[in-house]
C-alpha positions in Angstrom: 29.1 8.4 9.7 31.6 9.8 6.6 35.2 9.3 7.8 37.1 12.8 8.1 39.8 13.4 5.8 43.2 12.6 7.7 44.9 15.9 6.7 41.7 17.7 7.6 41.7 15.9 11.2 45.2 16.4 11.9 44.9 20.2 10.8 42.0 20.7 13.3 44.2 18.8 16.3 47.2 21.4 15.4 44.8 24.5 15.4 43.6 23.1 18.7 46.9 22.4 20.2 48.2 25.9 18.9 45.2 27.6 20.6 45.8 25.8 23.9 49.3 26.9 23.8 48.3 30.4 23.0 45.9 30.4 26.0 48.6 29.4 28.1 51.0 31.9 27.2 48.3 34.7 27.4 47.8 33.6 31.0 51.3 33.6 32.0 52.0 37.2 30.6 49.0 38.1 32.2 50.5 37.1 35.4 48.3 34.0 36.2 50.8 31.6 38.0 48.3 29.0 38.2 49.8 27.8 35.0 52.6 25.1 35.9 56.1 24.2 34.3 54.7 21.4 33.1 51.6 22.6 31.5 53.8 24.8 29.2 55.9 21.8 28.5 52.9 19.4 27.4 51.0 22.2 25.5 54.3 22.8 23.3 54.8 18.8 22.9 51.2 18.7 21.9 51.8 21.3 19.1 55.0 19.7 17.7 53.2 16.2 17.9 50.2 17.9 16.4 52.6 19.7 13.5 54.4 16.5 12.9 51.3 14.6 12.3 49.8 17.0 10.0 53.1 16.5 8.1 52.7 12.7 8.2 49.3 13.0 7.0 50.3 15.1 3.7 53.2 12.7 3.3 50.9 10.0 3.1 48.4 11.7 1.1 51.0 12.4 -1.6 52.4 9.2 -2.1 48.7 7.6 -2.1 48.3 10.3 -5.0 51.4 9.5 -6.8 50.8 5.6 -6.6 47.2 6.4 -8.3 48.9 8.2 -10.6 51.3 5.3 -11.7 48.2 2.9 -11.5 46.7 5.5 -14.0 49.5 5.2 -16.6 50.1 1.6 -16.0 46.2 1.3 -17.2 46.9 3.8 -20.3 49.9 1.7 -21.3 48.4 -1.7 -20.7 45.4 -0.4 -23.3 47.8 0.8 -25.8 50.0 -2.4 -25.6 46.2 -4.3 -25.7 45.6 -2.4 -28.7 48.8 -2.4 -30.6 49.0 -6.2 -30.0 45.5 -6.2 -32.1 45.7 -5.6 -35.6 42.9 -7.5 -37.0 40.2 -5.0 -37.5 42.8 -2.6 -39.2 44.0 -5.8 -41.4 40.5 -6.9 -42.1 39.8 -3.5 -43.6 42.7 -3.4 -45.4 42.1 -6.8 -46.8 38.8 -5.6 -47.9 40.1 -2.3 -49.7 42.4 -4.7 -51.5 39.7 -7.0 -52.7 37.7 -4.5 -53.6 40.2 -2.4 -55.9 41.6 -5.9 -57.0 37.5 -6.4 -58.3 37.4 -2.7 -59.6 40.5 -3.5 -61.8 39.3 -6.7 -62.6 36.0 -5.1 -63.8 37.4 -2.7 -66.3 39.7 -5.2 -67.7 37.1 -7.4 -68.7 35.2 -4.2 -70.1 38.2 -3.3 -72.3 38.4 -6.4 -73.3 34.9 -6.8 -74.2 34.9 -3.1 -76.1 38.5 -4.1 -77.9 36.5 -7.4 -79.3 33.9 -5.4 -80.4 36.4 -2.6 -82.2 38.2 -5.9 -83.4 34.8 -7.2 -84.9 34.0 -3.7 -86.4 37.2 -3.1 -88.2 37.1 -6.8 -89.6 33.8 -5.8 -91.1 35.0 -2.5 -92.9 33.7 -0.2 -90.1 36.4 2.7 -90.3 37.1 4.7 -86.6 35.1 7.7 -86.0 36.2 10.9 -84.4 35.6 11.4 -81.0 33.1 14.3 -81.6 31.1 12.1 -83.9 27.2 12.5 -82.8 25.5 9.2 -84.8 28.2 7.3 -86.7 27.1 6.9 -90.8 26.3 4.7 -92.3 25.4 1.9 -89.8 24.8 3.9 -86.6 28.2 2.0 -84.8 31.6 2.5 -85.0 34.7 2.2 -82.9 35.9 5.6 -81.9 39.5 7.0 -82.6 41.7 5.5 -79.9 41.9 7.5 -76.3 45.2 7.1 -74.2 42.6 6.6 -71.2 39.9 4.4 -72.4 38.7 2.8 -75.6 35.4 3.1 -76.9 32.5 2.1 -79.3 29.9 4.6 -80.6 26.4 3.3 -80.8 24.0 5.6 -82.2 24.2 8.7 -79.6 25.6 6.5 -76.7 29.5 6.3 -76.1 30.1 2.9 -74.5 33.9 2.9 -73.0 36.5 1.5 -70.5 37.7 3.9 -67.8 40.9 5.3 -66.3 40.2 2.6 -63.5 43.6 4.1 -61.7 42.2 7.4 -61.9 39.4 6.6 -59.7 41.0 5.1 -57.1 43.5 7.7 -56.9 40.5 10.3 -56.7 39.1 8.4 -53.3 42.4 7.9 -52.0 42.6 11.6 -51.7 39.3 12.7 -50.5 39.1 14.3 -47.0 37.1 11.9 -44.5 34.5 14.7 -44.4 33.7 13.7 -48.0 33.0 10.3 -47.4 30.6 11.0 -44.7 29.2 13.4 -46.5 29.2 12.8 -50.5 27.7 16.2 -51.0 30.9 18.1 -49.9 32.9 16.0 -52.8 33.7 18.7 -55.6 33.0 16.1 -58.1 30.5 13.5 -58.3 32.4 10.1 -59.0 29.0 8.1 -59.4 27.4 10.5 -62.0 31.0 10.7 -63.9 31.5 7.0 -64.4 27.8 6.5 -65.3 28.7 8.9 -68.1 31.8 7.6 -69.1 30.8 3.8 -69.0 27.7 5.0 -71.5 27.1 8.7 -72.1 23.9 10.2 -73.8 25.1 12.1 -76.4 21.6 12.8 -77.4 20.1 14.3 -74.2 23.7 15.9 -73.4 24.3 13.4 -70.2 23.0 10.3 -68.5 19.3 9.7 -68.4 
C-alpha cells in the first residue's frame, strides 16, 4: 500500500482534532455537563499538536524540495563543466575546416601556376592575348585572355580555362546561414555550378555542359 503524503496525513489529523474540539465546544454550549475540563484541555492540546506536526511536515517538504533543487543545479553545473572541459569535438571540426581550406587554396594555386605556365608558353610562341569577350581566338584557336584581377585564363576554342577567386568562395560559404547548408536549394547562388563555369565555361552553349 502506498505511503500517505506526510502533509496530507498531518492535515487529516489536524482536521480530526479540530472537529473533535468543535464537537466538545458545541456540547458545552448546548449544556452538556458530561464534558470534563480535562477533555477540553486534551482536545485543545491535540489541535495545537496537530498544527505543529502539519507545520513541521510542510517545513520538511520545503527543505526536501530545496535540497532537490540544489542537486538539480549541481547536476547542470557538472554537465556544463564536463562539456567545457572537452573541446575535442570542436577542435577536430575546426582542424577539418582548416585542412579543407588549405587544400582548397593549394588546389587553386596549382591551377593558377599551371595556367600561368600555359600563358607564358603561348606568349613565347608569339600568341598574343585575346580580349575577354573573344569567342574562338584566331588563328590557332587558343590564346591567353587579357589578365583579370581575380583570375588568369586561357581560351581554347570556345572554352575558357581559369583559376578562381578562392578566398571569395570561402567567404561565400562562411556567410551562409545554417539552413542553407542543411538545404542547398535555399542558397541564392549555386556555388558548385558557378565554380564549374569558372573553371571551364562552355561559351559555345552559353553554360556548363
